[in-house]
C-alpha positions as a printed NumPy array, in Angstrom:
array([[  0.   ,   0.   ,   0.   ],
       [  2.808,   2.403,   0.892],
       [  4.624,   1.793,  -2.411],
       [  1.439,   2.464,  -4.401],
       [  0.951,   5.732,  -2.578],
       [  4.569,   6.722,  -3.202],
       [  4.172,   5.863,  -6.905],
       [  1.198,   8.175,  -7.122],
       [  2.749,  11.   ,  -5.11 ],
       [  6.267,  10.968,  -6.528],
       [  6.141,   9.63 , -10.058],
       [  4.077,   7.011, -11.914],
       [  5.962,   4.286, -13.796],
       [  4.955,   5.544, -17.24 ],
       [  6.455,   8.967, -16.468],
       [  9.534,   7.342, -14.939],
       [ 10.307,   5.415, -18.124],
       [  9.877,   8.59 , -20.168],
       [ 12.272,  10.418, -17.833],
       [ 14.828,   7.617, -18.176],
       [ 14.82 ,   8.093, -21.945],
       [ 15.013,  11.838, -21.506],
       [ 17.887,  11.435, -19.037],
       [ 19.836,   9.349, -21.564],
       [ 19.486,  12.226, -24.001],
       [ 20.741,  14.617, -21.293],
       [ 17.631,  16.793, -21.189],
       [ 16.453,  16.451, -17.581],
       [ 16.269,  19.074, -14.893],
       [ 17.481,  18.534, -11.349],
       [ 13.86 ,  18.226, -10.153],
       [ 13.173,  15.494, -12.721],
       [ 16.38 ,  13.708, -11.783],
       [ 15.399,  13.776,  -8.101],
       [ 11.882,  12.48 ,  -8.808],
       [ 13.301,   9.687, -10.955],
       [ 15.892,   8.828,  -8.302],
       [ 13.172,   8.539,  -5.643],
       [ 10.996,   6.428,  -7.922],
       [ 13.836,   4.042,  -8.726],
       [ 14.492,   3.534,  -5.003],
       [ 11.039,   2.006,  -4.537],
       [ 10.202,   0.435,  -7.904],
       [ 12.103,  -2.72 ,  -8.797],
       [ 10.457,  -2.933, -12.234],
       [ 11.615,   0.503, -13.297],
       [ 15.087,  -0.178, -11.924],
       [ 15.254,  -3.325, -14.069],
       [ 14.093,  -1.294, -17.074],
       [ 16.8  ,   1.306, -16.41 ],
       [ 19.504,  -1.364, -16.287],
       [ 18.318,  -2.838, -19.593],
       [ 18.148,   0.622, -21.123],
       [ 21.737,   1.355, -20.08 ],
       [ 22.919,  -1.996, -21.468],
       [ 21.22 ,  -1.405, -24.814],
       [ 22.638,   2.103, -24.964],
       [ 26.17 ,   0.796, -24.379],
       [ 25.738,  -1.89 , -27.04 ],
       [ 24.422,   0.571, -29.609],
       [ 27.113,   3.144, -28.879],
       [ 29.767,   0.446, -29.204],
       [ 28.336,  -0.787, -32.48 ],
       [ 28.17 ,   2.703, -33.945],
       [ 31.719,   3.431, -32.819],
       [ 32.994,   0.204, -34.386],
       [ 31.189,   0.922, -37.668],
       [ 32.756,   4.374, -37.888],
       [ 36.151,   3.015, -36.894],
       [ 36.138,   0.26 , -39.526],
       [ 34.75 ,   2.369, -42.341],
       [ 36.997,   2.178, -45.4  ],
       [ 37.226,   5.297, -47.489],
       [ 37.005,   5.228, -51.287],
       [ 40.488,   6.76 , -51.736],
       [ 41.95 ,   4.011, -49.531],
       [ 40.41 ,   1.343, -51.769],
       [ 41.735,   3.086, -54.882],
       [ 45.222,   3.31 , -53.374],
       [ 45.143,  -0.387, -52.492],
       [ 44.146,  -1.279, -56.062],
       [ 46.919,   0.863, -57.542],
       [ 49.587,  -0.683, -55.283],
       [ 48.528,  -4.179, -56.245],
       [ 48.457,  -3.333, -59.96 ],
       [ 52.021,  -1.98 , -59.699],
       [ 53.153,  -5.178, -57.99 ],
       [ 51.595,  -7.281, -60.76 ],
       [ 53.438,  -5.319, -63.464],
       [ 56.854,  -6.117, -61.947]])
């Protein structure tokens, strides 16, 4: 009963999940951060959601970083072709 009352007074779960997404984007105020912090202290479901959200964010950031890191530029391909053609001529 106490947890339900706290959910209603502090922050409902649907608003908490929205704030988690907003927090990941870096657009939350200190009041929103405090309300979310208090909600996460009492709601195990939202805490689990936050952990999954952080994991997915790390995976996606890592994947994007690796794609940018491994991107081969067109001039690099052309240079590779030219080097190999020169070696074949010798």
